N, C-alpha and C positions, 0 to 999 in steps of 0.2 A: 504494500500500500504506500503511495507517495507520502513523503514527509509532511507536505502541506495539508493533505487530506487528514492525516492522523492528528496533526495539531489543531485543525479546524474542528474535528470530532471531539477532541478533548476539551477545547474551549466551549463548544456548544453544550457539552455534557455538564461542565462546571457551572455554566449559566443556568441550566435546568435544575441542577442539584441545589444551587443557592436559592432559586425561586421556590422550590419544593420545601426546603428546610426553613425558610423565613416566613411562611404563610401559616397563620393560625386557623384552626378549624372553623371558627365563626366567620372568617373572611372568605371561605371557599364557597363557590357557587355550585351547589349540587348536594348530593347526599354522601356522607362519609361513612364507610363501613369499616369496622375493626375485625380482628380475628375472633371476636365474640359473635359477630354477625355472619361472617363468611370465612371460608378456608383461605388462608394466605400463607405462602411459603416464599421465603426470600433467602438467597444463598449465593456465595461466590462459586462460580462455575468455570472460571478460566476463559481464555480467548476462544471464541467460536467464530471463525472467519466467514463461514457460510450461513450463519443464522440471521434471520431478518432483524433489522434494527427498528422496525415499526411495531406498534402494538398489534398483537395477534388475538383474535377472538375465535374460539371454536364453539360452534353452536349445534352442530349436527354430527351424526355418525360418519357421514362422508368426509366432512372436514377433519374429524379426528383421525380417520384412516389415512388421509393424506398427510397430516402432521406426523403421524407415527412413522410413515414411510420416508418423509423428506426432511424432517427437522431432527437435529442431533440431541434430542432429549427423550428418546424412546422410553427409557426406564421410568422417568418422571411422569410422562403421560400415561403409561400403563398403570402406575400406582394411583394416579389421580382418577382415572376412569374406573378403577376397581372400588374406590371409595365414594365417588360422586358421579352418579348416573348422568350421562350427557343429555338424556331426555328431560332431566330436571334442573341441570346446572349448565351454565356457560363458563368455559375456561378462558381466562384472560391471562396473557403472557407478555412479559416485556423483558427484553435483554438489553442491558446497558454495557456497552463496550467502553473500557477505560484503560488508561495507562496503569499497569499493575502496581506501581509503587505508591503506597500510602492511602489508597481508597478503602473505605468501608461503607457499603450501601446495604441497608436493610429496610425493606418496606414493611410497615406495620398497619397500614390503612390503605383503602382504595376509595377514590373519589369517583362518583358516577354523576355525570351531567350530560346535557344534550350534545355536547361536542364529542366527548370521548371518555372512557374510563381512564383513570390515571392513578398510578401507585404513588403513595406519599411516604417518604423516608422517615424513619424514626429519629429521635434526638441524638442517638449515638452515631448516626451516619455522618461521614465527613470526607472531605477531599484531602489530598496530600498536604502535610504541614511542611513548609520550607520549599526548596526547589527540587525538581526531578533531576536525578543524575542520569538515569537510563530509561529510555522510553520503550518498555516492553509491554505488550498489550495484555489485558486481562478482561474479566467481565463478571457481571452479577445478573442473576436470573430472578425474576419476580413472577409468581404464579398465583392466581386466585381461582377459586370455584365459587361462582356467584349464582344463587338461585335465580332461575329464569324469571320468576315473579318479581324480583327486584329490578329487572331491566325492562319490564313490559311497557312502561310509560316513556321510554326513551327511544328516539330515532337519532342515532349518532350521525353527526355531520362531518366528522374528521375524514377527509378523503384518503388518508394514509393508513387507516386501519386495514390490516390484512385478515382476510377470511381464507384459511388454507384451501388451496386448489383454485382460488379465484384471484390470485395476485395479478395486479396489472402494472406494478412498478418494480423496477430492478433494485435489489438491495445488496448486491454483491459488488 
């Protein structure tokens, strides 16, 4: 990946992380759900060069089958589908690519509004302290299983949401 593209990605991510961490729940436009309301898992997964950088929503068996075949999180999706039936839940996935030095990202909430679902990082999440010595890529995965009933009143307008098997944008 060209150096300028990596630096731009890191800059945009830092901007997004800062915005997410500086927003209070009462200032958010939409409904915020915590792990008491929905299943949320957030973890460091390393660099996944071929994984989509956009928000992924899996709503159907066909989309789940496509994601199982084409995305590099087969075990996590198998585990999720074993616990949360795709007929009753929508799976929401976000991969954040970062420089591997000094980041900690952990989502503990998800905001649902008319534009798009969005993972919100907890208070322990942070970007690197000091300067980066070596730019090696890493990543964090955020996954939620949200009851379909919680999403019924929303028509998402974000044109970059990916529905597996229906991608129209390039993410590689």
